[in-house]
TIKOL-826730 format. One record per residue (C-alpha): z, x, y. Coordinates in nm, 2 decimals. Example, Ala and Ser with C-alpha at 12.3 -4.5 7.8 and 13.67 -1.06 7.14 Angstrom:
// TIKOL-826730
[[0.78 1.23 -0.45]]
[[0.71 1.37 -0.11]]
***
This chain:
// TIKOL-826730
[[9.79 15.43 25.30]]
[[10.16 15.52 25.31]]
[[10.38 15.22 25.32]]
[[10.74 15.27 25.44]]
[[10.98 15.01 25.31]]
[[11.26 14.92 25.55]]
[[11.60 14.93 25.38]]
[[11.90 14.74 25.50]]
[[12.19 14.97 25.59]]
[[12.50 14.97 25.37]]
[[12.72 15.01 25.67]]
[[12.98 14.74 25.69]]
[[13.09 14.59 26.02]]
[[13.46 14.57 26.11]]
[[13.43 14.20 26.16]]
[[13.52 13.94 25.90]]
[[13.23 13.73 25.77]]
[[13.24 13.37 25.91]]
[[13.03 13.24 25.62]]
[[13.26 13.40 25.36]]
[[13.56 13.24 25.53]]
[[13.39 12.90 25.49]]
[[13.31 12.99 25.12]]
[[12.93 12.99 25.15]]
[[12.82 13.35 25.21]]
[[12.51 13.43 24.99]]
[[12.45 13.79 25.10]]
[[12.52 14.07 24.86]]
[[12.58 14.32 25.00]]
[[12.69 14.16 25.33]]
[[12.74 14.38 25.63]]
[[13.06 14.19 25.73]]
[[13.40 14.21 25.57]]
[[13.50 13.99 25.28]]
[[13.86 14.08 25.31]]
[[14.08 13.91 25.05]]
[[14.40 13.95 25.25]]
[[14.29 13.72 25.54]]
[[14.33 13.39 25.36]]
[[14.56 13.24 25.10]]
[[14.46 13.28 24.73]]
[[14.22 13.04 24.58]]
[[14.12 12.93 24.93]]
[[13.75 12.91 24.87]]
[[13.78 12.72 24.55]]
[[13.92 12.42 24.74]]
[[13.79 12.48 25.09]]
[[13.53 12.20 25.08]]
[[13.70 11.97 24.83]]
[[14.06 11.90 24.95]]
[[14.17 12.14 25.22]]
[[13.92 12.24 25.48]]
[[13.96 12.52 25.73]]
[[14.22 12.46 26.01]]
[[14.07 12.30 26.33]]
[[14.09 12.64 26.50]]
[[14.02 12.95 26.30]]
[[14.26 13.23 26.39]]
[[14.10 13.50 26.60]]
[[14.28 13.82 26.52]]
[[14.37 14.06 26.80]]
[[14.50 14.41 26.82]]
[[14.85 14.26 26.84]]
[[14.82 14.12 26.48]]
[[15.07 14.25 26.23]]
[[15.04 14.33 25.86]]
[[15.35 14.23 25.67]]
[[15.44 14.24 25.30]]
[[15.46 13.90 25.12]]
[[15.53 13.92 24.75]]
[[15.38 14.26 24.72]]
[[15.06 14.20 24.91]]
[[14.96 14.24 25.27]]
[[14.92 13.93 25.48]]
[[14.81 13.90 25.84]]
[[15.07 13.73 26.05]]
[[14.95 13.61 26.39]]
[[15.08 13.38 26.67]]
[[14.83 13.11 26.55]]
[[14.97 13.12 26.19]]
[[15.33 13.09 26.32]]
[[15.24 12.80 26.54]]
[[15.06 12.62 26.26]]
[[15.39 12.63 26.06]]
[[15.52 12.38 26.32]]
[[15.27 12.12 26.20]]
[[15.33 11.92 25.89]]
[[15.06 11.96 25.62]]
[[14.88 11.62 25.58]]
[[14.77 11.72 25.23]]
[[15.13 11.79 25.13]]
[[15.23 11.44 25.27]]
[[14.97 11.29 25.04]]
[[15.09 11.50 24.75]]
[[14.77 11.70 24.69]]
[[14.81 12.03 24.88]]
[[14.70 12.32 24.65]]
[[14.83 12.61 24.85]]
[[15.21 12.58 24.80]]
[[15.41 12.84 24.99]]
[[15.09 13.00 25.11]]
[[14.98 12.70 25.31]]
[[14.95 12.76 25.68]]
[[15.12 12.43 25.76]]
[[15.47 12.30 25.70]]
[[15.58 12.15 25.37]]
[[15.89 11.97 25.50]]
[[15.98 11.65 25.68]]
[[16.15 11.86 25.95]]
[[16.20 12.20 26.09]]
[[16.48 12.35 26.30]]
[[16.84 12.45 26.24]]
[[17.17 12.27 26.25]]
[[17.07 11.94 26.09]]
[[16.95 11.80 25.75]]
[[16.84 11.49 25.58]]
[[17.11 11.27 25.42]]
[[16.91 10.98 25.27]]
[[16.58 10.79 25.29]]
[[16.63 10.41 25.27]]
[[16.32 10.21 25.17]]
[[16.28 9.84 25.17]]
[[16.14 9.72 25.50]]
[[15.77 9.63 25.49]]
[[15.70 9.69 25.86]]
[[15.83 9.90 26.15]]
[[16.21 9.94 26.18]]
[[16.29 9.81 26.53]]
[[16.67 9.84 26.54]]
[[16.95 10.03 26.36]]
[[17.33 9.99 26.40]]
[[17.64 10.13 26.23]]
[[17.93 9.92 26.36]]
[[18.26 10.11 26.43]]
[[18.49 10.10 26.13]]
[[18.22 9.95 25.90]]
[[18.09 10.10 25.58]]
[[17.77 9.90 25.62]]
[[17.45 10.01 25.80]]
[[17.24 9.73 25.96]]
[[16.86 9.75 26.02]]
[[16.60 9.51 26.16]]
[[16.23 9.51 26.11]]
[[15.90 9.36 26.22]]
[[15.88 9.21 25.87]]
[[16.12 8.94 25.98]]
[[16.43 9.06 25.80]]
[[16.76 9.24 25.86]]
[[16.89 9.46 25.59]]
[[17.25 9.56 25.52]]
[[17.29 9.90 25.35]]
[[17.60 10.03 25.17]]
[[17.69 10.36 25.33]]
[[17.85 10.49 25.01]]
[[17.57 10.42 24.76]]
[[17.26 10.40 25.00]]
[[17.17 10.08 24.83]]
[[17.06 9.76 25.01]]
[[17.35 9.52 24.98]]
[[17.19 9.21 25.15]]
[[16.86 9.10 25.30]]
[[16.87 8.83 25.57]]
[[16.54 8.64 25.64]]
[[16.53 8.56 26.01]]
[[16.21 8.37 26.02]]
[[16.06 8.59 26.29]]
[[16.01 8.95 26.38]]
[[16.31 9.15 26.49]]
[[16.25 9.31 26.83]]
[[16.58 9.48 26.86]]
[[16.92 9.52 26.69]]
[[17.25 9.66 26.83]]
[[17.62 9.65 26.75]]
[[17.93 9.63 26.98]]
[[18.28 9.62 26.83]]
[[18.28 9.37 26.54]]
[[17.95 9.21 26.67]]
[[17.60 9.27 26.55]]
[[17.32 9.13 26.78]]
[[16.97 9.07 26.66]]
[[16.68 9.00 26.90]]
[[16.42 8.76 26.76]]
[[16.15 8.54 26.92]]
[[16.32 8.30 27.18]]
[[16.68 8.38 27.07]]
[[16.95 8.63 27.00]]
[[17.15 8.61 26.67]]
[[17.51 8.71 26.70]]
[[17.71 8.80 26.38]]
[[18.08 8.88 26.37]]
[[18.13 9.12 26.07]]
[[18.50 9.06 26.06]]
[[18.51 8.68 26.06]]
[[18.16 8.61 25.92]]
[[18.10 8.38 26.22]]
[[17.74 8.34 26.33]]
[[17.59 8.21 26.66]]
[[17.24 8.17 26.80]]
[[17.21 8.24 27.17]]
[[16.91 8.04 27.31]]
[[16.73 8.10 27.64]]
[[16.50 8.40 27.60]]
[[16.12 8.33 27.63]]
[[15.92 8.53 27.38]]
[[16.04 8.82 27.17]]
[[16.37 8.99 27.27]]
[[16.28 9.36 27.28]]
[[16.59 9.53 27.42]]
[[16.97 9.47 27.44]]
[[17.27 9.64 27.56]]
[[17.64 9.56 27.62]]
[[17.83 9.66 27.93]]
[[18.13 9.52 28.12]]
[[18.19 9.26 27.85]]
[[17.85 9.12 27.90]]
[[17.54 9.11 27.67]]
[[17.21 9.19 27.84]]
[[16.89 9.09 27.66]]
[[16.54 9.18 27.79]]
[[16.26 8.95 27.68]]
[[15.88 8.94 27.66]]
[[15.85 8.73 27.98]]
[[16.02 9.01 28.19]]
[[16.35 8.83 28.24]]
[[16.69 8.98 28.15]]
[[16.94 8.72 28.03]]
[[17.31 8.79 28.06]]
[[17.59 8.63 27.85]]
[[17.97 8.67 27.92]]
[[18.25 8.63 27.68]]
[[18.40 8.28 27.67]]
[[18.63 8.07 27.45]]
[[18.70 8.14 27.09]]
[[18.50 7.84 26.98]]
[[18.20 7.95 27.19]]
[[18.24 8.32 27.26]]
[[17.91 8.35 27.46]]
[[17.83 8.18 27.78]]
[[17.50 8.23 27.97]]
[[17.59 8.38 28.30]]
[[17.27 8.49 28.47]]
[[16.90 8.55 28.45]]
[[16.78 8.88 28.61]]
[[16.43 8.83 28.75]]
[[16.20 9.09 28.90]]
[[15.99 9.24 28.63]]
[[15.64 9.10 28.58]]
[[15.60 9.26 28.23]]
[[15.80 9.26 27.91]]
[[16.14 9.44 27.93]]
[[16.12 9.70 27.66]]
[[16.44 9.91 27.72]]
[[16.78 9.88 27.87]]
[[17.04 10.15 27.94]]
[[17.37 10.17 28.12]]
[[17.49 10.46 28.33]]
[[17.80 10.45 28.55]]
[[17.81 10.11 28.71]]
[[17.44 10.05 28.69]]
[[17.20 9.88 28.44]]
[[16.86 10.04 28.41]]
[[16.57 9.83 28.28]]
[[16.22 9.96 28.18]]
[[15.93 9.73 28.17]]
[[15.56 9.72 28.07]]
[[15.49 9.66 28.44]]
[[15.54 10.04 28.47]]
[[15.86 10.01 28.67]]
[[16.23 10.09 28.62]]
[[16.48 9.86 28.80]]
[[16.84 9.95 28.88]]
[[17.09 9.67 28.87]]
[[17.45 9.67 29.00]]
[[17.68 9.56 28.71]]
[[17.93 9.40 28.95]]
[[17.69 9.19 29.15]]
[[17.40 9.17 28.90]]
[[17.16 9.24 29.19]]
[[16.86 9.48 29.18]]
[[16.93 9.77 29.41]]
[[16.63 10.00 29.34]]
[[16.29 9.99 29.19]]
[[16.13 10.31 29.06]]
[[15.75 10.31 29.03]]
[[15.56 10.57 28.82]]
[[15.86 10.80 28.77]]
[[15.88 10.87 29.15]]
[[16.19 10.89 29.37]]
[[16.36 10.57 29.48]]
[[16.67 10.49 29.68]]
[[16.95 10.74 29.60]]
[[16.76 10.86 29.29]]
[[16.53 11.15 29.29]]
[[16.31 11.32 29.03]]
[[16.47 11.66 28.95]]
[[16.26 11.77 28.66]]
[[15.94 11.66 28.49]]
[[15.86 11.76 28.13]]
[[15.50 11.69 28.04]]
[[15.41 11.57 27.69]]
[[15.07 11.59 27.52]]
[[15.14 11.26 27.34]]
[[15.28 10.93 27.46]]
[[15.66 10.88 27.45]]
[[15.78 10.59 27.24]]
[[16.16 10.63 27.23]]
[[16.43 10.85 27.39]]
[[16.79 10.90 27.27]]
[[17.06 11.16 27.34]]
[[17.36 11.31 27.16]]
[[17.54 11.64 27.11]]
[[17.50 11.87 26.81]]
[[17.78 12.03 26.60]]
[[17.84 12.28 26.88]]
[[17.86 12.01 27.15]]
[[17.53 12.11 27.30]]
[[17.34 11.81 27.45]]
[[17.02 11.73 27.26]]
[[16.74 11.49 27.37]]
[[16.55 11.31 27.09]]
[[16.19 11.22 27.20]]
[[15.97 11.02 26.97]]
[[15.60 11.06 27.04]]
[[15.29 10.88 26.90]]
[[15.20 11.20 26.71]]
[[15.43 11.07 26.44]]
[[15.71 11.31 26.52]]
[[16.04 11.33 26.70]]
[[16.09 11.64 26.92]]
[[16.45 11.77 26.97]]
[[16.51 11.94 27.30]]
[[16.82 12.13 27.42]]
[[16.92 12.02 27.77]]
[[16.89 12.11 28.05]]
[[16.64 12.38 27.94]]
[[16.41 12.16 27.74]]
[[16.37 12.43 27.48]]
[[16.26 12.28 27.15]]
[[16.54 12.28 26.89]]
[[16.33 12.13 26.61]]
[[16.11 11.84 26.51]]
[[16.13 11.55 26.27]]
[[15.81 11.42 26.10]]
[[15.71 11.07 25.97]]
[[15.41 10.92 25.81]]
[[15.38 10.69 26.11]]
[[15.54 10.68 26.45]]
[[15.91 10.66 26.48]]
[[16.00 10.34 26.67]]
[[16.38 10.34 26.65]]
[[16.64 10.62 26.70]]
[[17.01 10.55 26.68]]
[[17.32 10.77 26.70]]
[[17.61 10.73 26.46]]
[[17.96 10.86 26.42]]
[[18.05 11.20 26.26]]
[[17.73 11.37 26.36]]
[[17.50 11.11 26.19]]
[[17.18 10.99 26.35]]
[[16.91 10.76 26.22]]
[[16.53 10.72 26.26]]
[[16.31 10.42 26.16]]
[[15.93 10.45 26.15]]
[[15.64 10.21 26.14]]
[[15.61 10.22 25.76]]
[[15.96 10.06 25.73]]
[[16.13 10.38 25.62]]
[[16.49 10.44 25.75]]
[[16.60 10.80 25.74]]
[[16.96 10.91 25.77]]
[[17.02 11.26 25.93]]
[[17.34 11.47 26.00]]
[[17.43 11.76 26.21]]
[[17.57 12.04 26.01]]
[[17.89 12.23 26.09]]
[[17.69 12.55 26.07]]
[[17.32 12.59 26.17]]
[[17.09 12.58 25.87]]
[[16.74 12.73 25.84]]
[[16.44 12.50 25.78]]
[[16.45 12.32 25.45]]
[[16.25 12.06 25.26]]
***
């Protein structure tokens, strides 16, 4: 009897072997490609141990481009370019083995026109307030660890630690005054005279403060906004009003024109007249209200934690948007084109603008980072 033995063809498919990409192909020969140019060097040695495949494996299309990188061909695709906008979690932990060949970013930021100045460590919990008083060479920061720290702007060293006996919910400065919001009170410090006052009245944690029309506004956990006016030299603060209307904690306060805007955990924004201290409008769910209308909506994949605005070195308006993906997105206005991104180990809870192009971020690990706009745009740097 003649027996015909079936032989496997040696023809190789044009597709890349999925098992080879995962480092576990056992076929020799394999009818799929084992192309060495598709992945970084030494990928398979570490694929299962410390650096698994990206969540979405790139699917190469006819539009893919071959470019030379250090004398060898590398496939560059849209997916690879987009991955460079995500920070490498293994690099953050100090154990990424791929170096410059990693598909993700090895830097605490990307974008042009700004750079890191310093990283100030000392707080044990989230940084909840940052202030650089005008004319001062000291930077003030407050934290959930119950302390305020005073930093020397020349050396970057902590010059003083003030134990406040309770979590700091907010910290701002106005003129020679630094205001610190703590449970059931606001601490007021004059950095010129060294005078200190405690403003009683709030119920619960003071989470937001702002100064306007020579008045200090403080939003508290019970939803009430307390207002102090300037008084005599011996007692420079006098309780003037309690603005009631919110049924949830007041978490942000902002002033625009002759109006005070308050945002609350009750999912409303109230508009108050600074002359009469009366509420004129209530905005629900980011919808139109009164004379205000929604002109543009920018959808975010992750929740927004903080917003702040300033101009860059070329006087272009930039919006800082902190999200709970542990990053701060920088958008040019009014186009909302992304200008860059700042990364942190945990979410950024505080953003503050300083003089001379400086800006500051504080994250939930307690790290305070000092940034600065550059006179000339600079390409991404570690």
